[in-house]
Structures are given as C-alpha cells and as structure tokens.
VOGU-3710 file (C-alpha; in Angstrom, 3 decimals, decimal comma):
1> mtspkvlkal> 7,903/21,259/-9,317  4,428/20,755/-10,770  4,905/23,159/-13,675  5,372/21,210/-16,948  7,798/23,916/-18,094  9,908/23,616/-14,929  9,731/19,822/-15,055  11,012/19,686/-18,631  13,785/22,151/-17,778  14,858/19,948/-14,859
11> msrygiaplk> 14,847/16,854/-17,061  17,077/18,652/-19,547  19,408/19,957/-16,826  19,889/16,568/-15,176  19,721/14,490/-18,362  16,691/12,549/-17,158  13,865/11,020/-19,178  10,843/9,233/-17,631  11,588/5,518/-17,385  8,719/3,200/-18,205
21> rfgqnflidg> 10,285/0,327/-16,265  9,998/2,399/-13,072  6,466/3,559/-13,883  7,538/7,209/-13,835  4,605/9,577/-14,389  5,307/12,913/-12,704  2,476/14,884/-11,065  2,029/18,298/-12,732  -1,051/19,594/-10,915  -0,168/21,813/-7,961
31> niadnianaa> -3,676/21,760/-6,473  -3,667/17,958/-6,365  -0,197/17,970/-4,783  -1,355/20,493/-2,153  -4,431/18,402/-1,339  -2,419/15,201/-0,978  0,216/16,786/1,268  -2,382/18,466/3,480  -4,390/15,250/3,840  -1,398/12,969/4,303
41> vpkdacalei> 0,647/14,556/7,084  -0,454/16,368/10,251  1,555/19,477/11,065  5,024/18,685/12,512  4,640/14,907/12,122  7,224/12,453/10,772  6,625/11,567/7,137  7,809/9,016/4,596  7,523/9,474/0,831  7,870/6,658/-1,695
51> gpgfgaltgr> 9,077/7,560/-5,191  9,390/11,362/-4,908  10,485/11,863/-8,527  11,437/15,533/-8,913  9,661/16,470/-5,692  6,114/17,523/-6,581  5,053/16,360/-3,116  8,435/16,585/-1,396  8,598/20,365/-0,981  5,037/20,482/0,302
61> llkrssmlaa> 5,653/17,625/2,747  8,799/19,353/4,057  6,712/22,411/4,936  4,368/20,274/7,037  6,637/17,660/8,617  9,295/17,715/11,331  11,181/14,952/9,490  10,806/13,604/5,962  12,449/10,435/4,674  12,091/9,326/1,058
71> yeidaglaaa> 12,976/6,319/-1,106  13,949/6,900/-4,735  15,186/4,059/-6,953  16,348/6,203/-9,890  19,972/7,348/-9,552  19,470/10,494/-11,648  16,425/11,585/-9,679  18,159/10,837/-6,367  21,055/13,099/-7,390  18,636/15,845/-8,468
81> lreiyadapf> 16,671/15,625/-5,203  19,850/15,860/-3,124  20,779/19,056/-4,947  17,297/20,605/-4,963  16,737/19,958/-1,247  20,330/20,323/-0,069  19,311/23,023/2,429  16,482/21,006/3,997  17,920/19,930/7,388  15,449/17,149/8,161
91> fylfhkdflk> 15,250/15,499/4,729  16,720/11,990/4,511  16,913/10,426/1,069  17,515/6,718/0,507  18,609/5,814/-3,016  17,217/2,284/-2,807  14,636/-0,080/-4,216  11,847/0,390/-1,683  10,676/-3,219/-1,970  14,159/-4,481/-1,037
101> aeleqdlksl> 14,815/-1,926/1,694  14,962/-2,820/5,402  12,533/-0,170/6,596  12,981/-0,680/10,321  16,762/-0,605/9,981  16,704/2,547/7,834  14,069/4,535/9,691  13,969/3,494/13,346  16,816/5,823/14,312  15,042/8,728/12,575
111> tgdrplyiaa> 11,536/8,180/13,933  11,987/6,269/17,167  8,495/5,386/18,354  6,924/8,531/16,918  3,933/8,078/14,592  4,848/7,941/10,906  2,664/9,140/8,035  3,061/7,891/4,453  2,588/9,882/1,242  3,276/8,328/-2,143
121> nlpyyitspc> 2,564/8,446/-5,845  3,082/4,704/-6,258  4,271/3,095/-9,500  1,279/1,131/-10,738  3,198/-2,071/-11,400  4,253/-2,490/-7,752  1,295/-0,907/-5,953  0,076/-3,974/-4,038  3,473/-5,137/-2,712  4,348/-1,555/-1,679
131> ilklltskln> 1,111/-1,162/0,261  1,406/-4,556/1,961  5,041/-3,870/2,893  3,991/-0,648/4,593  0,958/-2,174/6,283  2,965/-5,103/7,664  5,903/-2,968/8,809  6,798/-2,881/12,515  7,213/0,893/12,332  4,577/3,016/14,080
141> ikmltvmvql> 2,742/3,853/10,842  -0,559/5,605/11,488  -1,820/6,430/8,018  -1,049/5,949/4,324  -2,159/8,432/1,671  -1,301/6,986/-1,719  -1,937/7,736/-5,378  -2,826/4,517/-7,202  -4,551/3,380/-10,356  -8,310/4,019/-10,074
151> evaerlcapa> -9,096/0,321/-10,420  -6,809/-0,496/-7,476  -8,331/2,319/-5,422  -11,785/0,855/-5,987  -10,553/-2,566/-4,878  -8,894/-1,190/-1,733  -12,084/0,605/-0,713  -14,598/-2,044/-1,825  -16,965/-3,569/0,762  -17,464/-7,330/0,975
161> gsrqygalsa> -20,009/-8,556/-1,556  -19,272/-5,869/-4,133  -17,934/-6,569/-7,623  -14,565/-4,929/-6,895  -13,990/-6,778/-3,601  -11,153/-9,284/-3,770  -8,045/-10,617/-2,044  -6,377/-7,202/-1,905  -9,505/-5,650/-0,347  -9,649/-8,312/2,356
171> aagfyaeskm> -5,893/-8,278/2,982  -5,667/-4,493/3,313  -8,837/-4,445/5,409  -7,124/-6,445/8,148  -4,666/-3,588/8,696  -6,505/-0,427/7,742  -9,771/1,306/6,931  -9,566/2,759/3,419  -11,441/5,579/1,746  -11,027/7,292/-1,597
181> lmrvsascfy> -10,190/10,976/-1,223  -10,202/12,072/-4,860  -10,013/10,921/-8,450  -7,131/12,250/-10,521  -7,254/12,644/-14,287  -4,493/11,261/-16,499  -3,945/14,849/-17,698  -2,463/15,670/-14,271  0,702/13,703/-15,081  3,668/13,931/-17,425
191> prpdvasavv> 4,031/11,756/-19,350  0,313/11,105/-19,447  -0,561/7,542/-18,314  -3,143/5,376/-20,061  -5,372/5,123/-16,985  -7,081/7,336/-14,435  -5,780/7,499/-10,874  -7,159/8,087/-7,408  -5,861/9,014/-3,970  -6,681/6,550/-1,202
201> qmkkreqtga> -6,221/7,166/2,497  -5,685/4,147/4,740  -5,964/4,596/8,513  -4,329/1,786/10,465  -6,634/-0,366/12,578  -5,957/-1,565/16,085  -4,871/-5,167/15,623  -7,099/-7,969/16,906  -6,079/-11,351/18,253  -5,846/-12,930/14,797
211> gadaylktvk> -2,309/-13,521/13,496  -1,406/-11,488/10,419  0,406/-14,307/8,593  -2,427/-16,750/9,261  -4,958/-14,173/8,086  -3,120/-13,442/4,820  -2,600/-17,144/4,075  -6,318/-17,724/4,598  -7,302/-14,830/2,324  -4,938/-15,951/-0,431
221> alfamrrktv> -6,145/-19,556/-0,259  -9,859/-18,747/-0,251  -9,590/-16,382/-3,215  -7,445/-18,859/-5,171  -10,490/-20,183/-7,037  -12,888/-17,270/-6,780  -15,897/-19,013/-8,293  -15,741/-21,938/-5,902  -17,247/-21,958/-2,422  -15,174/-21,358/0,681
231> ksnlrqnfgl> -15,679/-25,003/1,578  -14,263/-26,156/-1,789  -11,278/-23,836/-1,439  -10,598/-25,105/2,088  -10,546/-28,679/0,833  -8,522/-27,913/-2,277  -5,893/-25,581/-0,775  -5,521/-26,993/2,726  -6,175/-30,657/1,969  -9,085/-30,914/4,408
241> dmqtaqsvle> -11,569/-33,737/4,209  -15,286/-32,963/4,000  -15,940/-33,394/7,718  -12,994/-31,256/8,865  -13,835/-28,472/6,398  -17,411/-28,500/7,697  -16,299/-28,294/11,327  -13,904/-25,407/10,540  -16,697/-23,433/8,901  -19,128/-24,120/11,738
251> aagvdensra> -16,579/-23,068/14,362  -15,889/-19,845/12,434  -19,580/-19,130/11,909  -19,252/-19,102/8,104  -21,898/-20,524/5,750  -20,484/-23,476/3,792  -21,999/-22,152/0,567  -20,347/-18,727/0,878  -17,745/-17,561/-1,604  -14,702/-15,564/-0,555
261> emlgvadfeh> -16,015/-12,277/-1,917  -18,930/-12,459/0,530  -16,676/-12,641/3,605  -15,693/-9,554/5,564  -12,552/-9,004/7,620  -14,121/-10,494/10,756  -15,058/-13,675/8,840  -11,480/-14,136/7,608  -10,180/-13,452/11,123  -12,450/-16,149/12,569
271> lstvlerhgv> -11,496/-18,625/9,858  -7,765/-18,036/10,196  -7,981/-18,451/13,983  -9,854/-21,760/13,639  -7,470/-23,017/10,922  -4,496/-22,210/13,149  -6,149/-24,067/16,012  -6,558/-27,111/13,744  -2,849/-26,964/12,859  -3,665/-26,451/9,177
281> lkmdneiiti> -1,674/-23,264/8,622  2,103/-23,537/8,530  3,845/-20,426/9,846  7,073/-20,765/7,860  8,176/-17,109/7,382  6,987/-17,266/3,772  6,662/-13,888/2,087  2,970/-13,721/1,212  2,123/-11,901/-1,994  -1,400/-10,755/-2,797
291> e> -2,429/-8,917/-5,983
//
C-alpha cells in the first residue's frame, strides 16, 4: 500500500481522490511505515489506528496486533478498507468522525481492560484535539505513536523554558512523556504536503493527585497572554486580587515573576491544586481545547 503505483491504481479503482478538507496525504514509504508499526505496537497487543487511508500502516499493524480497530471518516476509503481487509478476522473499522466518536462506547467491548496502543498519521488540522482526546480517554491507553507536523512534534517534546514550549507541551506533559522517533520528509507522502513531518511517541504517565480538568484550565489560562507574568495572568483570567494571587503563587512555590513557558508539569500541578483549594476553578464539564 506504500507503492505510488499501487496507490494510484487503488484511487482509480475506487474513484477516490485525496481530499484537502480531510488533510489526506498518504504515506508512500514502506520503511517509514515498517518503523512506525514496529515502534507503535508490541507483538499481540490491542491497537487503534486513526485515519488509516488506504492502509499503509493497517496491514503492518494487523501482523503485529491481536486486535486492530480503526476510525476512517472518508466513506470511499472506508469501503475500500472493508474490501481490502475483508479476510482479517480481528479488524474492526468505524466509519466515523474520530473527534465525535464515543471511544469508550465503541471500543470497551473489544479491548476490555487490556492495554491499548495507538498508531496514527494524523491530519495536521486536527492534530491537537485528536491527541488530547486520546490522552484524556478512560480507555487503558499505554502509548501513542503519531505522525504529526514537525513543528507540532517539536512542541510536544519541548522542555520548559525552550522556545517551542507552550500550552500544548504543558498539557500533553501532564498525561505522557513524549520523544521524537524520526523526522519524515514531505517526499514520503502523496500528495506531497507543504511541510515536513515527524513521528512522536507518547508514553502515558501514572497520574498524580492533581485533577486533569483543573490542570488543563490552569495551563490554558496562564498561556492566554504569553508575554505576561503568571501573576498577571492569574489576576486577569481568574479575577484574583493582588494579595490572593500572591498567596496562590507562594503556596504553589512559583516565582511571581515567572512566565508560563518557564513552568514545568509539576509547577502547573501545584498551581492547579492550590487554585482548586481556593475555589477559583469551576469544574463545569467544559470541553477544554488547547492548540
């Protein structure tokens, strides 16, 4: 499925053209596909693929996994995948918008409490919400191995204090430890994208006592005005007076002159815990988006 000749023949057979609105850039490098599959899924594990396209990763993942589920939004590609992998007994395809899907409802009966491993060539325009949906899922997800735009990969893996470190870095860092496995040239895709890509592996962390919603609200608020100090952002976004903002920072052990990009995961955890204790954070089931 990574041969350009085979790919074009399949497109002709099924009457499919890459759709820009779905960010469809199909992987055409077999070595890259092999490396991703081998890194993403331990032998005989349960796997989940997002956006399989024509199956550049799918066939390789099926060889490694005891069960593979996949989400594909494109009706033509879903039909093609069902035909191509009709004989695969443990392949479950959901023709759905992944961001709107009820993951626990769809997958719990397939995986039970078994560990789940993610492999995906993510559309660049929905990378952050896809990653956060997976990281915040109640499924027993152990690891994500995802192809993303190089710039996003650098942000996911950036340490606090670096130029690339931002809200997405801090948000993802609460759930997982990220490392870049490989860079991938634009020439490895058809059609060729305008940007370089990279594969990032995210190993889930053991959760601490800090609440996830409180943590994400704190990260989003403190990066709202990146050039301002944490103290200014606390006052502006949570309506705290000078004295309360000062006491929150002291209790969390955070310097009042710090900016958000200088704070690591532990700092945000301490701050969110203190803000919750002060009754500042409203836990209102809001869907928190972070770019």
